[in-house]
KEMARVEX-871325 format. One record per residue (C-alpha): x, y, z; residue in three letters. Coordinates in pm, whole numbers, plus 50000, padded with zeros to 5 digits. Last residue first. Layout:
((X, Y, Z), "ALA")
...
//
This chain:
((41991, 54933, 74707), "UNK")
((42066, 54889, 75079), "UNK")
((42408, 55051, 75059), "UNK")
((42244, 55363, 74924), "UNK")
((42107, 55446, 75268), "UNK")
((41930, 55770, 75185), "UNK")
((41912, 55956, 75518), "UNK")
((41579, 56106, 75614), "UNK")
((41594, 56466, 75727), "UNK")
((41631, 56611, 76072), "UNK")
((41652, 56973, 76179), "UNK")
((41860, 57133, 76456), "UNK")
((41773, 57491, 76554), "UNK")
((41587, 57773, 76383), "UNK")
((41912, 57926, 76257), "UNK")
((41997, 57585, 76112), "UNK")
((42209, 57285, 76213), "UNK")
((42142, 56974, 76010), "UNK")
((42087, 56623, 76146), "UNK")
((42089, 56331, 75904), "UNK")
((41862, 56037, 75970), "UNK")
((41851, 55659, 75922), "UNK")
((41905, 55537, 76280), "UNK")
((42271, 55490, 76194), "UNK")
((42281, 55862, 76109), "UNK")
((42157, 55950, 76458), "UNK")
((42443, 55750, 76608), "UNK")
((42684, 55923, 76369), "UNK")
((42559, 56267, 76484), "UNK")
((42609, 56153, 76845), "UNK")
((42974, 56084, 76773), "UNK")
((43011, 56420, 76598), "UNK")
((42870, 56602, 76901), "UNK")
((43101, 56410, 77132), "UNK")
((43402, 56523, 76929), "UNK")
((43275, 56879, 76906), "UNK")
((43250, 56930, 77280), "UNK")
((43189, 57304, 77245), "UNK")
((42973, 57293, 77561), "UNK")
((42688, 57435, 77352), "UNK")
((42764, 57175, 77086), "UNK")
((42761, 56894, 77345), "UNK")
((42428, 57023, 77480), "UNK")
((42279, 57021, 77129), "UNK")
((42410, 56669, 77077), "UNK")
((42247, 56546, 77396), "UNK")
((41916, 56710, 77296), "UNK")
((41925, 56545, 76953), "UNK")
((42009, 56207, 77107), "UNK")
((41720, 56235, 77357), "UNK")
((41477, 56334, 77083), "UNK")
((41578, 56022, 76884), "UNK")
((41515, 55794, 77182), "UNK")
((41179, 55961, 77256), "UNK")
((41045, 55937, 76902), "UNK")
((41071, 56209, 76639), "UNK")
((40803, 56176, 76372), "UNK")
((40948, 56291, 76042), "UNK")
((40720, 56447, 75784), "UNK")
((40876, 56364, 75449), "UNK")
((40975, 56648, 75221), "UNK")
((40781, 56613, 74900), "UNK")
((40816, 56380, 74603), "UNK")
((40597, 56501, 74317), "UNK")
((40867, 56525, 74049), "UNK")
((40952, 56158, 74107), "UNK")
((40604, 56059, 73990), "UNK")
((40735, 55707, 73917), "UNK")
((40676, 55712, 73540), "UNK")
((41011, 55552, 73456), "UNK")
((41020, 55704, 73106), "UNK")
((40943, 56071, 73173), "UNK")
((41117, 55994, 73503), "UNK")
((41449, 56018, 73319), "UNK")
((41405, 56391, 73252), "UNK")
((41282, 56495, 73597), "UNK")
((41555, 56298, 73775), "UNK")
((41818, 56416, 73525), "UNK")
((41740, 56779, 73606), "UNK")
((41755, 56693, 73975), "UNK")
((42105, 56557, 73929), "UNK")
((42222, 56873, 73756), "UNK")
((42086, 57092, 74036), "UNK")
((42238, 56856, 74291), "UNK")
((42579, 56921, 74137), "UNK")
((42770, 56651, 73954), "UNK")
((43117, 56516, 74037), "UNK")
((42984, 56335, 74343), "UNK")
((42800, 56082, 74127), "UNK")
((42549, 55901, 74351), "UNK")
((42241, 56019, 74158), "UNK")
((42413, 55939, 73827), "UNK")
((42488, 55581, 73930), "UNK")
((42127, 55536, 74039), "UNK")
((42002, 55647, 73698), "UNK")
((42249, 55424, 73512), "UNK")
((42116, 55125, 73710), "UNK")
((41758, 55225, 73624), "UNK")
((41850, 55249, 73255), "UNK")
((41993, 54898, 73277), "UNK")
((41664, 54771, 73421), "UNK")
((41477, 54968, 73149), "UNK")
((41635, 54788, 72857), "UNK")
((41354, 54882, 72617), "UNK")
((41484, 54693, 72312), "UNK")
((41809, 54890, 72302), "UNK")
((41643, 55232, 72287), "UNK")
((41601, 55238, 72665), "UNK")
((41969, 55158, 72721), "UNK")
((42118, 55387, 72455), "UNK")
((41897, 55672, 72579), "UNK")
((42022, 55628, 72937), "UNK")
((42387, 55608, 72832), "UNK")
((42347, 55928, 72628), "UNK")
((42173, 56105, 72913), "UNK")
((42446, 55994, 73152), "UNK")
((42717, 56133, 72925), "UNK")
((42519, 56453, 72868), "UNK")
((42502, 56515, 73242), "UNK")
((42865, 56412, 73282), "UNK")
((42980, 56715, 73084), "UNK")
((42918, 56911, 73405), "UNK")
((42792, 57269, 73376), "UNK")
((42436, 57276, 73504), "UNK")
((42497, 57503, 73802), "UNK")
((42552, 57432, 74169), "UNK")
((42312, 57403, 74459), "UNK")
((41975, 57240, 74496), "UNK")
((42013, 57148, 74862), "UNK")
((41692, 56997, 74999), "UNK")
((41605, 56864, 74654), "UNK")
((41905, 56628, 74654), "UNK")
((41823, 56484, 74997), "UNK")
((41459, 56451, 74903), "UNK")
((41572, 56268, 74587), "UNK")
((41785, 56030, 74793), "UNK")
((41491, 55968, 75024), "UNK")
((41269, 55889, 74726), "UNK")
((41527, 55647, 74589), "UNK")
((41570, 55484, 74929), "UNK")
((41194, 55428, 74947), "UNK")
((41202, 55277, 74597), "UNK")
((41489, 55046, 74696), "UNK")
((41298, 54940, 75007), "UNK")
((40986, 54860, 74801), "UNK")
((41194, 54671, 74545), "UNK")
((41346, 54456, 74821), "UNK")
((41004, 54411, 74982), "UNK")
((40858, 54297, 74648), "UNK")
((41132, 54037, 74618), "UNK")
((41067, 53913, 74972), "UNK")
((40692, 53907, 74912), "UNK")
((40756, 53685, 74615), "UNK")
((40706, 53747, 74246), "UNK")
((40955, 53621, 73991), "UNK")
((40961, 53833, 73676), "UNK")
((40999, 53631, 73357), "UNK")
((41215, 53803, 73102), "UNK")
((41099, 53973, 72779), "UNK")
((40995, 54290, 72968), "UNK")
((41338, 54324, 73126), "UNK")
((41324, 54305, 73506), "UNK")
((41369, 54579, 73770), "UNK")
((41108, 54812, 73621), "UNK")
((40825, 54583, 73736), "UNK")
((40933, 54626, 74100), "UNK")
((40927, 55005, 74052), "UNK")
((40565, 54972, 73932), "UNK")
((40490, 54767, 74244), "UNK")
((40641, 55041, 74461), "UNK")
((40428, 55282, 74260), "UNK")
((40114, 55122, 74404), "UNK")
((40209, 55187, 74768), "UNK")
((40261, 54877, 74978), "UNK")
((40077, 54856, 75312), "UNK")
((39946, 54501, 75301), "UNK")
((39603, 54623, 75191), "UNK")
((39771, 54808, 74904), "UNK")
((39924, 54482, 74782), "UNK")
((39587, 54303, 74788), "UNK")
((39436, 54608, 74613), "UNK")
((39680, 54557, 74326), "UNK")
((39530, 54214, 74281), "UNK")
((39685, 53879, 74361), "UNK")
((39637, 53555, 74172), "UNK")
((39634, 53182, 74227), "UNK")
((39269, 53101, 74141), "UNK")
((39369, 52877, 73852), "UNK")
((39138, 53049, 73602), "UNK")
((39253, 53389, 73730), "UNK")
((39612, 53310, 73635), "UNK")
((39956, 53384, 73781), "UNK")
((40210, 53157, 73618), "UNK")
((40364, 52895, 73847), "UNK")
((40341, 52773, 74207), "UNK")
((40626, 52998, 74323), "UNK")
((40467, 53294, 74149), "UNK")
((40567, 53405, 73801), "UNK")
((40490, 53736, 73632), "UNK")
((40484, 53643, 73268), "UNK")
((40663, 53786, 72964), "UNK")
((40565, 54094, 72764), "UNK")
((40502, 54082, 72392), "UNK")
((40591, 54300, 72094), "UNK")
((40458, 54245, 71740), "UNK")
((40600, 54495, 71491), "UNK")
((40475, 54550, 71133), "UNK")
((40105, 54475, 71181), "UNK")
((39833, 54359, 70938), "UNK")
((40018, 54296, 70612), "UNK")
((39770, 54335, 70329), "UNK")
((39526, 54104, 70149), "UNK")
((39249, 54294, 70327), "UNK")
((39013, 54030, 70471), "UNK")
((39263, 53743, 70485), "UNK")
((39516, 53977, 70645), "UNK")
((39281, 54074, 70928), "UNK")
((39134, 53726, 70985), "UNK")
((39471, 53550, 70995), "UNK")
((39658, 53816, 71190), "UNK")
((39396, 53828, 71464), "UNK")
((39397, 53448, 71480), "UNK")
((39770, 53436, 71554), "UNK")
((39724, 53717, 71804), "UNK")
((39461, 53524, 71998), "UNK")
((39595, 53170, 71964), "UNK")
((39971, 53107, 71980), "UNK")
((40090, 53462, 72064), "UNK")
((39839, 53577, 72326), "UNK")
((40020, 53397, 72611), "UNK")
((40321, 53620, 72540), "UNK")
((40128, 53916, 72682), "UNK")
((40011, 54198, 72459), "UNK")
((40132, 54448, 72202), "UNK")
((40065, 54553, 71842), "UNK")
((40291, 54808, 71676), "UNK")
((40302, 54991, 71340), "UNK")
((39978, 54978, 71144), "UNK")
((39831, 54813, 70836), "UNK")
((39456, 54817, 70767), "UNK")
((39430, 55152, 70943), "UNK")
((39479, 55270, 71302), "UNK")
((39126, 55341, 71428), "UNK")
((38911, 55105, 71222), "UNK")
((39195, 54855, 71174), "UNK")
((39242, 54822, 71551), "UNK")
((38868, 54787, 71605), "UNK")
((38800, 54511, 71354), "UNK")
((39114, 54308, 71426), "UNK")
((39070, 54333, 71802), "UNK")
((38699, 54249, 71795), "UNK")
((38737, 53939, 71573), "UNK")
((38940, 53743, 71828), "UNK")
((38679, 53682, 72101), "UNK")
((38397, 53562, 71878), "UNK")
((38112, 53800, 71812), "UNK")
((37758, 53755, 71949), "UNK")
((37439, 53583, 71844), "UNK")
((37121, 53615, 71644), "UNK")
((37154, 53466, 71297), "UNK")
((37386, 53454, 70998), "UNK")
((37324, 53803, 70855), "UNK")
((37348, 53938, 71212), "UNK")
((37110, 54023, 71497), "UNK")
((37270, 54100, 71833), "UNK")
((37326, 53930, 72168), "UNK")
((37434, 54033, 72518), "UNK")
((37185, 53932, 72785), "UNK")
((37160, 53581, 72638), "UNK")
((36830, 53406, 72585), "UNK")
((36794, 53033, 72637), "UNK")
((36663, 52728, 72449), "UNK")
((36771, 52843, 72103), "UNK")
((37131, 52896, 72207), "UNK")
((37277, 53221, 72073), "UNK")
((37494, 53172, 71768), "UNK")
((37866, 53247, 71784), "UNK")
((38038, 53470, 71528), "UNK")
((38402, 53459, 71418), "UNK")
((38474, 53124, 71576), "UNK")
((38810, 52954, 71527), "UNK")
((38969, 52693, 71302), "UNK")
((39295, 52553, 71442), "UNK")
((39185, 52190, 71472), "UNK")
((39052, 52192, 71117), "UNK")
((38713, 52128, 70960), "UNK")
((38506, 52192, 71271), "UNK")
((38169, 52018, 71251), "UNK")
((38169, 51869, 71600), "UNK")
((38386, 52085, 71827), "UNK")
((38699, 51914, 71961), "UNK")
((38872, 52111, 72232), "UNK")
((39187, 52297, 72139), "UNK")
((39560, 52238, 72143), "UNK")
((39576, 51860, 72121), "UNK")
((39201, 51809, 72074), "UNK")
((39221, 51800, 71696), "UNK")
((39580, 51728, 71603), "UNK")
((39826, 52000, 71511), "UNK")
((40130, 51876, 71322), "UNK")
((39995, 51966, 70978), "UNK")
((39913, 52314, 71097), "UNK")
((40273, 52396, 71172), "UNK")
((40278, 52683, 71418), "UNK")
((40563, 52935, 71408), "UNK")
((40377, 53146, 71670), "UNK")
((40359, 53451, 71444), "UNK")
((40345, 53246, 71124), "UNK")
((40048, 53040, 71249), "UNK")
((39833, 53079, 70938), "UNK")
((40042, 53190, 70642), "UNK")
((39852, 52990, 70382), "UNK")
((39503, 53099, 70484), "UNK")
((39246, 52858, 70335), "UNK")
((39336, 52583, 70584), "UNK")
((39250, 52828, 70864), "UNK")
((38878, 52812, 70781), "UNK")
((38727, 53088, 70998), "UNK")
((38405, 52980, 71167), "UNK")
((38046, 53109, 71178), "UNK")
((37847, 52968, 71469), "UNK")
((37715, 52681, 71676), "UNK")
((37365, 52561, 71590), "UNK")
((37473, 52460, 71242), "UNK")
((37847, 52497, 71189), "UNK")
((37893, 52767, 70927), "UNK")
((38188, 52822, 70696), "UNK")
((38427, 53110, 70638), "UNK")
((38734, 53201, 70432), "UNK")
((38570, 53232, 70091), "UNK")
((38658, 53594, 70012), "UNK")
((38295, 53705, 70045), "UNK")
((38275, 53534, 70385), "UNK")
((38589, 53712, 70503), "UNK")
((38441, 54044, 70395), "UNK")
((38114, 53958, 70574), "UNK")
((38312, 53878, 70891), "UNK")
((38472, 54223, 70876), "UNK")
((38134, 54391, 70833), "UNK")
((37995, 54199, 71132), "UNK")
((38289, 54316, 71346), "UNK")
((38244, 54677, 71241), "UNK")
((37871, 54669, 71323), "UNK")
((37937, 54508, 71664), "UNK")
((38169, 54793, 71758), "UNK")
((38012, 54929, 72077), "UNK")
((37994, 54586, 72241), "UNK")
((38367, 54533, 72180), "UNK")
((38453, 54844, 72377), "UNK")
((38707, 55089, 72236), "UNK")
((38922, 55319, 72448), "UNK")
((39106, 55571, 72230), "UNK")
((39398, 55795, 72323), "UNK")
((39518, 55530, 72561), "UNK")
((39563, 55617, 72930), "UNK")
((39917, 55670, 73059), "UNK")
((40001, 55423, 73334), "UNK")
((40067, 55602, 73664), "UNK")
((40026, 55277, 73861), "UNK")
((39734, 55424, 74058), "UNK")
((39579, 55536, 73728), "UNK")
((39622, 55185, 73586), "UNK")
((39440, 55039, 73884), "UNK")
((39149, 55287, 73871), "UNK")
((39100, 55213, 73501), "UNK")
((39082, 54842, 73580), "UNK")
((38824, 54896, 73855), "UNK")
((38612, 55108, 73619), "UNK")
((38622, 54831, 73357), "UNK")
((38537, 54582, 73632), "UNK")
((38221, 54767, 73731), "UNK")
((38113, 54852, 73376), "UNK")
((38144, 54491, 73254), "UNK")
((37955, 54353, 73553), "UNK")
((37677, 54610, 73518), "UNK")
((37641, 54533, 73146), "UNK")
((37625, 54160, 73218), "UNK")
((37336, 54231, 73452), "UNK")
((37370, 54143, 73819), "UNK")
((37296, 53831, 74022), "UNK")
((37664, 53791, 74121), "UNK")
((37692, 53437, 73989), "UNK")
((37475, 53500, 73684), "UNK")
((37666, 53819, 73598), "UNK")
((37994, 53629, 73629), "UNK")
((37876, 53372, 73372), "UNK")
((37754, 53648, 73140), "UNK")
((38095, 53813, 73164), "UNK")
((38297, 53497, 73105), "UNK")
((38081, 53388, 72810), "UNK")
((38007, 53022, 72870), "UNK")
((38195, 52722, 72742), "UNK")
((38343, 52653, 72401), "UNK")
((38524, 52865, 72145), "UNK")
((38862, 52697, 72208), "UNK")
((38987, 52981, 72427), "UNK")
((38767, 52826, 72696), "UNK")
((38564, 53030, 72945), "UNK")
((38440, 53234, 72650), "UNK")
((38552, 53585, 72562), "UNK")
((38266, 53717, 72347), "UNK")
((38158, 54030, 72530), "UNK")
((38306, 54318, 72732), "UNK")
((38657, 54301, 72591), "UNK")
((38780, 54658, 72638), "UNK")
((39015, 54755, 72358), "UNK")
((39318, 54982, 72369), "UNK")
((39425, 55234, 72104), "UNK")
((39736, 55454, 72124), "UNK")
((39815, 55718, 71863), "UNK")
((40174, 55812, 71941), "UNK")
((40353, 56122, 71811), "UNK")
((40718, 56025, 71822), "UNK")
((40963, 56247, 72008), "UNK")
((41202, 55968, 72121), "UNK")
((41074, 56027, 72474), "UNK")
((40723, 55967, 72334), "UNK")
((40831, 55628, 72197), "UNK")
((40998, 55555, 72532), "UNK")
((40677, 55650, 72715), "UNK")
((40474, 55418, 72492), "UNK")
((40712, 55128, 72547), "UNK")
((40714, 55194, 72923), "UNK")
((40332, 55197, 72920), "UNK")
((40330, 54865, 72738), "UNK")
((40557, 54718, 73006), "UNK")
((40332, 54859, 73281), "UNK")
((40027, 54707, 73105), "UNK")
((40197, 54367, 73095), "UNK")
((40286, 54389, 73466), "UNK")
((39922, 54472, 73531), "UNK")
((39809, 54136, 73398), "UNK")
((40049, 53966, 73640), "UNK")
((39925, 54194, 73917), "UNK")
((39573, 54063, 73869), "UNK")
((39309, 54260, 73679), "UNK")
((38980, 54241, 73867), "UNK")
((38710, 54022, 73719), "UNK")
((38469, 54002, 73425), "UNK")
((38614, 54290, 73224), "UNK")
((38830, 54116, 72966), "UNK")
((39122, 54354, 72975), "UNK")
((39300, 54542, 72695), "UNK")
((39512, 54427, 72402), "UNK")
((39745, 54710, 72308), "UNK")
((39739, 54886, 71972), "UNK")
((39999, 55146, 71878), "UNK")
((40006, 55359, 71560), "UNK")
((40326, 55563, 71562), "UNK")
((40398, 55895, 71390), "UNK")
((40733, 56074, 71338), "UNK")
((40772, 55946, 70984), "UNK")
((40466, 55751, 70870), "UNK")
((40490, 55372, 70847), "UNK")
((40717, 55366, 71150), "UNK")
((41077, 55242, 71133), "UNK")
((41206, 55064, 71441), "UNK")
((41544, 54905, 71398), "UNK")
((41502, 54531, 71442), "UNK")
((41569, 54276, 71715), "UNK")
((41489, 53925, 71596), "UNK")
((41218, 53660, 71602), "UNK")
((41066, 53788, 71275), "UNK")
((40705, 53810, 71395), "UNK")
((40804, 53846, 71760), "UNK")
((40977, 54173, 71677), "UNK")
((41238, 54271, 71937), "UNK")
((41270, 54648, 71925), "UNK")
((41546, 54893, 71834), "UNK")
((41515, 55271, 71868), "UNK")
((41785, 55466, 71685), "UNK")
//
């Protein structure tokens, strides 16, 4: 039985979908005004692990992800410039060009990280009609008011359960404490549903509405699009923990106020990737992209492996030393798999295969304990009581969750340097002289260099040695 930590109830619960065998999953996508940083990408890796675990449990998953290509202002408090329009001005491009460029860059990143694409991509700009219709419903139900020259706002005082996800107490929130003061706002927590275009300037992205020309607020898109594709109530909504107090809290308010129904059954959030100077954030300028890692010689799946080493609810501390450790472990894993693949002997007869599978399933189904599952995986690969054929079967099976492309690992081309060639030649001479002791000594020297030498009809061959002691 799959168990998940539900941020709404603050406890681990048995997962029960609305429809047996089916899961509706919504994950908050990128705001496409800049490259995703590796902290953002950690969240998408966590969501991919959740999706893979649902699939491993034989659920049919309908996965929807939004692309925020309008409406996300430089302040979450409904003030400042639109992030995409601001970037367009700086780069002297159209807002549409900016959005397309960074959307493509994001999709390239998730492909490199072997993140499964959603079944439905939905752009905010392509769902203006749905967002306007949702605002009209809220207006009809008495949840909105207009601030002249600014926009249409949601009145949080009218929604009794406002803040239940973040456990906010409206009475304790002072104007300006969490958000900037906007003249005309009735409550500190009120938020924009529709922003009016300024009369003295024309925006690139703006649309007519019953309230005036403008553009949607940041929060309304996710409620409108998720309900369009998954229904007024659906199973799982994901994102980073930074979305809990504002974005997801506001999503719940506007969705449930419009329908009178529960919006989402399970809210699941990933924790931050932390650098030495604090949380990685584009606004602070202290962020790294996946391309930065590639430029330093790391392969993208080494970063995915790094993400697997910490539970999604725990902070993951980024340093080059920590990434190097994960990179070395991933290299050792690939070498171990090459070693196993080079000698697929034995039949699938050991009862240990089922024991490891059971341990693996128990770990991933216990609130996505992937780090424990990874430990179980390594233990299985080192188990001398199982054949290589059995081990390789587990590799293929477990990688359905890990997503490390372990089925695509090929024999590594080994470049033999002069020192290594000399040792091989010396060992061959010792074997011809039937000096077995010297031959074994040279074999150990070669092993210390990270290689195993095998004698074949075509002569000695080298393969990389998996140094498990480094893991």
